Structures are given as structure tokens and as C-alpha cells.
N, C-alpha and C positions, 0 to 999 in steps of 0.2 A: 588452478594446479594441475598438471599435466597426470590423466588416468592412466597406470600401467595396466597393458591388455595380457592377460594369461596366453601363454602359446597352447594351441590347440593340437593334439596329437593323435593321430588314427593309428590303432594297434589292429592287425588283420593276424589272427591267432589260427592254430590248429586246434584249440582245447578249450572249449566253450567255458571252463571255470578258471580261466587264465585272469579275468578280471578280478575275483576276490583271492588268487594268489598274492598278487600284487598291490593289493588295496590300501596297505599300511604305509605304502610310499608315497601316496599321492602328493598329501600335504608335505610331504619333504620334498617333493620334485615339484613343487607349484605349476601343475601343468593339468589342462583338462584333457581327458584321455575319452577317446571313442572308440570303442571294440566292434570290430566284425569277426564273424569264424569262418575261415576259408582257407585254402592253401594251392598254390599251382597255378593251373589256367581258372580254378572256380574262386580266385582273389581278386581276378582282374576287374569285376563290375564293382567288387566293394570297393577296390581302390578308386575307381573315377567318380564312385558316389560320394565317398570321403573327401574328395577333392572338389567337386562342382555343388553338393548340397550342404555337407557339413563344414565346408572351407575350412579343413585341416591344415595346419602349416607344415607338417611331415607326416610319414606313414613308417610305423616300426613294422616288421614281418618277417617271419622264417627266413631262412639263409636260401633256401631251395625256391621261394616264391619271390624275392626281389628282384632277380634278372626278368621275370616274367611279368610285372607289374610295371615296371621301369618304363617300358616303354610307351605307355600307356597316360603315365602323368607327368608332368612337369615341376613336381615339389620334391624334396629331398627324400629318399626312401633309403632305410637303414635296416641292417639284419641283424636279426638275434640268432647266435649261434650257441650250440651245444656243444659243451666241452667235456673233457674227459671225467670232469669232477660231477657232472651232472647225470653221465653214464653210470658212474660209481653209486650214487645215491639210489638210480632208479633200480640197478642189479642188486642192491644188497636187499633193498625192499622185497624183490621178486625172491628172491635166495630164502627170506624169512618164510616163505609161503612152501617152496620146493624146490626142487634141486633140477627140474624140468625146464630149463627158460629158453625162451626163443626172443631173440631181439631181430626186429622187422625195420629196415631202413630205406628210404629212398633217396637213387642215386649216389653211390659212394664218392663221386668226383666231387661235390659239393660238402663233404663232412669237414669239418674243424676238430675233431677229435681222432684219439689213436684206438680202435677197437681192441686189436690185438695187444697192447701194453696194458689196458684196463684188464682186459681177462688173465694177463700173466699177474699183474698185483694181486687181483681177487682170489684165484688160484681153484676156481671151479669152471664146469664145461658150462657154455652158452652158446647155442646155436645162433648163427647168423643166417638172416634171409635178407636179399633183396631185391627191389622191383625197381622198374624203370618208367611204367605208366599207371597212374590213379586205378585204371581198371581191372588192371591186376591184383589190384590189394586184397580182393578176399579169396583169390586162389593161393596166394602167398600163406595167408591163415588158415586155411584148411590144410596147405601143405605142412604147416608145422605141428598142428592139431594130428594129422596123419603120423608125423615122425613122433609122438608121444609127449609132446611140450603141453605143460599144463599152464604155464602162464606168460602171455605176450607183453613184451616189453617192446615200446613202439614213440616214434616221434611223428606219426601221422594220425590226425583225426579219423580218417575214414578206415583204418585199420583197426583204431582203439574203438571205435565205434562198432564195428562189425564182430570184434569179439567178444564184446560186451553183449550184444545180441544173440551170440551164440552160448551165452552164459558160462564164457572164460573169464580167467584172472586177467585183466588188463592194467598196466602201469604205463601211464603216460610219462615222456622223459619231456622235462621242462627247462628252460634256462635257469640258471642262478639267480636270485633278484641282484647280483651284483652286476651280472652282465645286462640287464634290464637296465640298470639305473645307467651303464656305461652309454646304453644305446640311446636313453633319453638325453645324455649329455653331448653325445656325437650330434643328435637332431638339433639342440639348442645351437650349437655352435656352427652348424651347416645353416640354419635359419637365418641367422645373425649374419654370416658372411653372405649369405642368399639377398639379404634384405641391403647391406652395404652393396654389394656388386650391382642390385637394382637401382638403388641411388644413383651409383655412379653411373650407370649405363643410360638411366632418365636423364641427368646430367648433362652427359656427353651426347646423347641424342638430341636435347634441347639446345647445345651449342650448334651442333651440326645444322640443323633444321631451321634455326632462327638466324644462322649466321647470312648477312648480305655476300658472303662468297660464295661463289658456286662451287658444289664439292661433290665428285662421283668416285667411288670406290671401287675396285674391282678385286676378285679373289685369285690363288693361283691356278684356277683353271680359265682366267680370264671371262669370268663370268661377273656381272653388274651386280653388285650387293646392296651399295646404297646411291643415291641421288637426291640432293636436297630441294627445298623449293626454289633457292635463289638459283639453281642450275636448270632445273625445270623451266623457270620464267626465261632465262638468259637463251636458251638452247631450244625454247618452243617445246619441248617436250610434256609426256605424263608418265610420271612415277610407275603405274601399272603395265605401261607397255615397253618399260626400258629394263626394271629390277628383274634379274634372273636371266637375261639375254645375254649371249657369246658378243665380244665386243667385235668380232669378225661379221657381225649377223645385219651391220649397218650398210652395208655398201650399198652406195647409192638411194637409199631410204633417208638417211639424215645426213648431209654433206657436211653440216657445223659438226654436229656430235663425231662424224669419222675425221675430222681435222683434230679436234680435241683428243680423242684416243691415239692419234699417231706422235703426239707430241712424246720425246723420247726420255729417259730417266735424269734427273736433275737439271733438265732443260728447262727454258724461260722463253717461249714462244709468243709474239703477236699473231692473232688470228683475224683476219678482217671475214665480215658477213655484211655484205650493202654498207650502209652508213655506218654501224657498228664494230668496233673494236674491242677484242677481249685480249687478256694477257693470261697463258695457261703455262702452269707447272703441272711436275709428273714428280711423285717422290715412291720410289720401290721398296719395299718393306722387306725386311730378311728375318730369319730367327737370330734371336741372340745368342744361341748355341753352335749354329750353323750358317754362317755367314751366305752360303752357296744355296740354302735353301728359303726358296722364293715363297712369300706369303701373299703377297698382293700388292697394290699400287694406288695411290691416292692423287688425284687432278684436282688443281687449285684452279678455279676459273674468276676471273677479276673483269669488270667492265673498265676499259680504259678511263672512260669520263668519270666513274666513281673514285678511280685512283685519283685523279687530278684534281676531284673535289675535296677527298680526304687530303690530299697533299696541299691544296690551298688554305684548307682549314688549320692544319698543323702550321704551315707559315704564318696565317695571321695569329694563331696561339703566340708563335715566337716573337712577333711583333707587338704582341700586348705585352711582354714582358721586358721590353726597350728598344726595339727597331721599329721605331714609330716614327711618321713624321707630324710635329704637333701643328706646323706653320701653313697657311694658306695664302691665297694671293690678297686677300684682305687686311693680311698683318703687314703686308709691304705698304708703308704710308708716304705719301706724298702725291701730288697733283700735277708736277711739273712735266712738260711734254717730254723730257727727257725719261723719265720714271714710268709715265704712261706708256710710251712706246716700249720699253721694255718688257714690262708687263703684258702688253697684246702680243708682242713677239713671243713670249715665254708660255702663254695660252695655248697660241697656234702652234706651238713646236710641242707641249703637252699631248696633244691630240696624234702624235704621231710615234712610231716605236724605234725611229731613228736615233743615234746618239748624238746629246747635245752638250758643245763645248761651251762653257760659261768663262768669259773672259772678265775679269774684276781685280780692281788693287785690294791690298786688304783692307777689311773692314766693311766692304762695298755690301754685303748680305748673299754672297755666294751661294751658300747652304740654304738660306732663308728662301732663295728662290727655288734653289733643287727641291725643298723641301713643298714648295707651293705648288711646282709642276707635276710633282708626284701626286698630291691630293687633287688634282684636276685632271688628270689622267684615268685610263682604264685601270692601271697598275694601282689604282689606291688602298683597294682590299689587301694588297700583300703588303709584306715589309718594306721598310725604308733603313736601308744600311749604310751607314755613312763612315768613311776613313779618311785622316788626313795623312798623305802619303809622305809628308814631311818630318813626321814625328818619329817614324820606326827606323829602325836599321835595316839594310838590307834584307837580311837572313829573316827577322821577324815579321818584315813587309811580306815576304815570300809565305810564310808558312800562314799569317793572316788571311792573306788574299785566295790563297789555293789549297788550305788546309793540309793534313798531312795523316798516312796510315801510321799504323800501330807498329813501332817500333823502329821508324823511320829515322830517328835520331837520339842520340841520348837525352833522356829527360822527358822523350815524347809521352804525352798522355797516352795510358792503355786502353786500347780500341782505337786510338786515332782520335782526329777532331776534323770536322768540316770547316771549309773555310769560309770568308764571306762572300763570294760570289754563290755558294751552296746555299747560305742561309738568306741570301736576296732571292732566291728561284722564285718566279712570279710576283715579284717587286723590283724596287728601284736600288741600284748600289750606286750611290754616288762617292765619287774618288776626287778629294779636294786635293790641291796642289800638285796635279798629275806630273808637273814639270820636274817633280823632285825624285820620280821614280828612276834608281840605275838602269844603266843600258842594259845591265843583263836581265832583268826583269821586264823591261819594255818587250821584248822577243816573244816572252811566256804571254806578257799580256794580250799582244796582237792578236796570237793564236785564240786565246778566248774569246774575243771580240769577233775573230773571224769565223771561228768552228761553233760557236755558243757550247762547248765542253770545256770542262776543267779537269786536270790530273792533278790528284794530291802530292805531297812530297813522299816520296816512298812507293808511291803507288803504281799500279801496271793498268789502271782502266780509266777509260772516258765517262764523266758524269755530266748527261747533258744538263743545263741549266737554263733555263728562260727567264732573263733579266732586261730590265731596261736600264741603260747606262746613261748616267749624267757626268761629265768631268769638269774639273773648276782649275783655274790657274791664273796667276796674276803677271806671270811672265808672256814674253814675245816668243811663242812655241816655234814660229818660223825662224826667227834669229837664234835658237836654241838650234834647231835643224842645221842651220848653216855654220855654228860652232861645232857642229858633231857631237852636241851634248842629249840631242833626242834623234830618236829614229825617224828617216823622212816616211819610210812605209805605215808607221805608226802615225805621224803627224797625219797623213791624208785618209788615214782611216777613221780617225774621228772629229776631223775637221769638217762634218757632215752640217750639222745644223747649229751655227755659231753666235752666242748672244753675248752681247758684250754691257755690261751694267755701267752705268756711268757714275763717276765718282762725286762725292757731295760738293766739290766745289763748282761742279758743273750745272747743279740744280739748288743753289740757295735756298731758292725759295720754299723748299721743302723743310727747312732748318725747322721753324716753328713748329709743324704739327709733329716733327720727328722729337723735338723735344718735349712735348707735352705726352707724348707718348712714351717714353724714358721716366716722366714723371709717374705717370700712372703706374707703371711697372713697380718703381721703387716705392710708391705707396703699396702696391696690392702685396709686396716683400715684408711689410710690416713699419715701416718708417711713418713716422707720425708727420700727416699733413706738409709734405717737402712742397715749396712753394720757390718759383723764379719769376719774375715780372717781365712783361712783354719786351720793357726798355732794354733791360738785361738780353734779354734774347735777341735783341735786334743789332748787339753789340758783336754777337757772335759771325754776324756775316761778315767781317772785316777780316776774318782767319779761314784759310782753305781746307782746313780739316784734312792733312795728308794721309791721316788713318780712317778717314771717312765717317760712317756711323758709329764704328767702334770707339773711334777717339771721343767723338762728341759725345757718346754716353759715358765714357770714364769721366769726361770734364764734369757732365752735368751731376753725376754721383758725387763728384768731388765737392762741389759747390753746396749741394743739400747735405751733405756729412757735416760740413763747416756751416752751414746756416748762414750763407754768404750771396746776399741777395743786393748790394750795392756796384753801383757800375764802376766806381773808381776800383774797387778791389776786382772787380772781374776784368777790366781791362787790364790792370797789372799783369792778372795771371794769362790774359791771352798775349800782351808784349813779350813774355817770358817764351810761350810756347811759338811766335813768330821768330823770336831772335834766334829759339833753339833750333829753326828749320828755315832760317835763311842763311847764305855765305855771307860772310862776313869779311872780304878779302881786302887788305890794305893795299893803296895803289903802291907802295912799293915792293908788294909780293909780285916775282915773275911771272908773267902769261904764260907759263909754260902748258903744254898740255899734259893731261891725268897721264897720257900711255907713255910718257916719258921718264916715269919717277926710277930712281936709283935704288936697289935694295943690295945688301950683302949677301953672296951666295952663302948658303949652309942648308939644313933640314928644309923641305918642303913647309913643313906646318910652319916653323918659324919665319921664312919668307912670304908665306900667306897673311901671316900676323901684320908683318912690317909694312906688306901692302895696303892692309885695310887700314892700318895706323895713320899711315903717310896721307893718305885719301881723303881720310876723315879730318885730318890737321888741315888740306889743301882745300877742301868744301866747307871748311870752318863749323865743323860738327853735323852738316844736314845729311842727314843718312839717307833720305830719299836720293841724293844725289850721287853719294857712295853705291847704291843699289842699283843705278842705271848705269854707272860706269862699270862695275864688276860683271852686270848683267845676272844677279843675285836677287833672290827672293828675299824680300824682309824678315822672314823668319829664320831662312838659313842665316844672313848678316847677323841677325841678333845673337844668334847662337854662337856664330865666330868671334863677334864684337866683345862678346863677355868673357872669352879667353885671355883677352889682351888688357881688361880693366885691372 
């Protein structure tokens, strides 16, 4: 259980008996009071002793004493004021003894009462005497006595004591207990606020001095007020030699510090120091009440290599949430010369930073190779970001690739959104079906590949990106260039390291191990002991698998789902596949060239549907040949074909 500590309050008083006067309040106030007798300059020693030795939390004293001791202690000091009511009580007590009353006060400018108003209310004469220095107190008392005064009323301990020594009636003016209670309340509030401020300052100080970012602050007179440990280490400086110095005093003594302090307000500059680079920014602080009132400046210093490390860590965190490559070259099944050669070339390509263009039919494993290249390269700790360019409209593809700024278009996410190029920073960006990118986006893509900078939609600044680019297509891009569907400059920019993936029909000896790998995956997904005999697998060799490994995988899944393992049934299914992908042209069919089809003139979309339909009929339902005739990807053809079913 937390033990509540009582506050310790020092009281410096001009009246020795004050401790007894307010004794009945102590339990109510719940404080420890430590009294000392003194006033004005004679209270300084007491104030220091109360703070240093007695460890008090605050000091209460007379109003005239507070300004004097405040410069010698750094704890709250609270004044006790004499008010009109206190004078009335003292004068009434004196008037009960005699009508020859003298009032002795110190420094009129510090009083919080109205003497003339009190006298007017009381209706009898009271002679007033003032003194400016303690050494004159005795003279003032003697002067009052010489003028016939019989009772001395005073606020000072010296005048009170001297009057008593002269056998005179003396009455001390004391603050009312309500004033004392109020002063204690003020002390408690100030102690509490000081404690909160101290905790906040310690917290801020801890943040500043444990920050990995270098921090230097200067005041409005351009003197350095703070330099944290990180800045000391970066700039090779010592705090004791820096703090308190004017920023102009480092000319030719610390060139690096001089460069830092020369950075302008709101700027962010890169500073070179040998092999080290620093990013420095400056913020000028102004008053909330007057924006022209300069308060000082804050300089923030970061080592470029630390920023890069943090950025790498952030990118890695992003990759852990989804942008990650799961596959490696070990996951590429096959021992045929064709696939071994492709893997060998891919491994060598992975050790460079150049753009890689993967050519391969649908289902041949283009993304599998892209992920493997990423995990075999120096970029493996960064994100792997992949996008299929054929699945998105032109506008959506642009926003996905390049991102957008706040308010770039209706419905844009508040604050904007980074594009996939930015997300792939320090990693690999894989763009599949690159041949499907619209011409208007190809120019923007070319610029990114050349300058390695991205400008968001609606933005005005270039964002540097450091990213490995892997592209893939199932089209003949050179033919696309000749047909004016692909930019020639972009083609020559991306056709640097070309990797051709062999179709499955060119490496049929890899079918058995691929089938075993597919069965293993099906089993790990929860299916119960899927099995296909080696005899059944052998029958797979008579089909060319135009959809490559993807088509083979689908076929194997279908067999295991149907629990079909007899050769006759499997052969029947293969015959259906062969029939569906082999032209069945009757002899009486004209041997006309497919380029001489006749269609009715009408809307472009309808004409396109008619061309696809007639070519499909001409080639006996062989989609592969329709793709080749139209120079169209299977994905696009399938999307268009569905509209005419």
C-alpha cells in the first residue's frame, strides 16, 4: 500500500509566538510546519537552511520578506499578507489601553491594507511611522515615544522586541488565521503543480537525452541550451563545451556543427562529413500570443544510415503483414534440362540489380520464379510486392501502382495512400502480365523505371524508391511493339535480362515429380490420403498441357476429389481435354485464312464479339489458336469470351 507523505512547510515569521497562535490549525491542514524567526535579509539564512537541511517543500513568510529570500531558494515561497481586518483588531486592542497609539510599518509599497481607511472607520487618532531599513527601527520607536505615544503597534519583530525592552506596551499585528490557511492552500497547489511539472520535465528530458535522434536547441539570443547524447556522439562534441555558447562562436572550430546550425527554418538538408551523411532539419519556435516573437529553435539530426535501417525495418514489418515471398528455387520441381537451365539462369540474374523480364505461358510458374529470385537476392529482407496488371482497370491500376495524395479524386482515402512502388521500397516489385498495361500508363511506368522516383496521383513531389523490378508476360512483346500496342522505348528498357520458362510439354519428364508435389500439397490441406498410381501418371504424358502446371494441378485435384484412379476413366478425361484443345476441321471446310473473316459493321464491342466467335468456330474450339491469331492473352480472351456465351 502506498504511504502518503505529509508536506513539509517552512514558516519564517517576525513573531516568535506565531507557532502557538496557529497550532490549533495544524491537524486540519495535515502538514508538518517548521518555524524560524526572522525577516527581510535576516531571513535568507533560515530559508536556505529550511530548503537544504530540513527539506521543506515550500516556505511561507511575510510579504516584505518573500522577494528577498526568493532569489536564494528554488522551492515555492508564499507571502502572508496583513489585511485591514488585522489592523482593526490590533488597533482596537491598543485603544483599550490608551489613546496614544503609534503604528510602525516597514516599506509602504509592500502593504496590502489601507491604513487611512482603517483609521477613518475606527474614528480615533493613530500616529503612523515608517522606516526603510531595519537599522532605523530603534530610532523610529524612540521618535514615537518622544511624541507621547504610549502603545507601539507594529508588524516587525525588531521594533516589537525593542519596544518591549523599553518597557513599552507593544502589540504585534498578525495575519488572520484565514490568511494562514489560504497561504497553506496556495503552497499545496504550487507544490502539486511543481511536482507535475518536474515529472513532465524529467519525462521530456528522458525523451530528449535517450533519443537516437540528435537534438540541439537554442534560445532567442542564439545561445545553445540543450544538446543530447546522440548529437554529442554524431558531432563529436562535449556538452560542457557547447551549452551556453553563442552559435556564432563555432566558426572554424567545429565545421560539422557550423553546417548543422546553418540550416534554415523548415528546411531539411543532407550534410556530408567524410563517409557519414546526416539529415538535418530546423524548426523555429514563436510565441502563441505573438507569432513574430521568436523564442528559439530546435535542430534535429539523423544519421542517414540509421534512417535507412529504420526504413528497412518498417518495410520488413510491412512484408510480414502480407508482402512476402514464400517460395524459393527448392520449390520449383523438376530435373529436366530445360527447367534446370531456367533455374540456373534465374539464380545468376538474381545476383544483379537489373530488370528481369520473364516470358512464359499461362501456368508455367512466372510468379514462382519471381519469388525464388527475390529470396535468392540481396533484396530478400525487403517486401515482395506482386500485382497482375490484367486484373485492374486503367484508373485503378494507376492508383495501385503510384498511389495518390489527399483529395486527389472523389472517394480518395483521407491522408492519401502510398502506391505499390513505395511499399516495395528496398524490396522486389513483380508486375505480371506487363503486356496488359494501357499505353497511357506505359509512359509513366517508363519514367519510374528510368528515374527510380514516383509521383503520386494529385501529388507535386517525387518520392525516391529503391526497388528490384521483375516483369512477366505471356505475350510476344516485340510483336506488340510492331502492332503499336506496346511502347518501343519501354520494351528496350525492360528487355535487359530475359528469362524464358519452358512450357510443360517441353519437359514432360518432370510431370511425375510435379504430380507427387501436387498430391503432397493436397494432403497437407486436409484431404485424406489422396493417391494416384504411377500407371495413371504415365498416361498424362500423351497430353500437351497447354495450361501447363496450373492445368495439371487442376486435373490432379479433380481426380483426387473424385477418387478416380483407374486408367480407363483417366484416359477418357484426357481424351476430352485433347478434343477440346485440338482443331476438328472437316474436309469440306474452306481453307480460308482467318484474316479474311467477314463481320457485320456495327458497334466495336459487337464486332469484337463476332470476330472471337467466328475464330472460335473456325479453330474448332481451340482457344490456344484463337489467342495466337488475335495476339491476345488467355486471360483477356477468357474475359472477352465470357461475354459471348
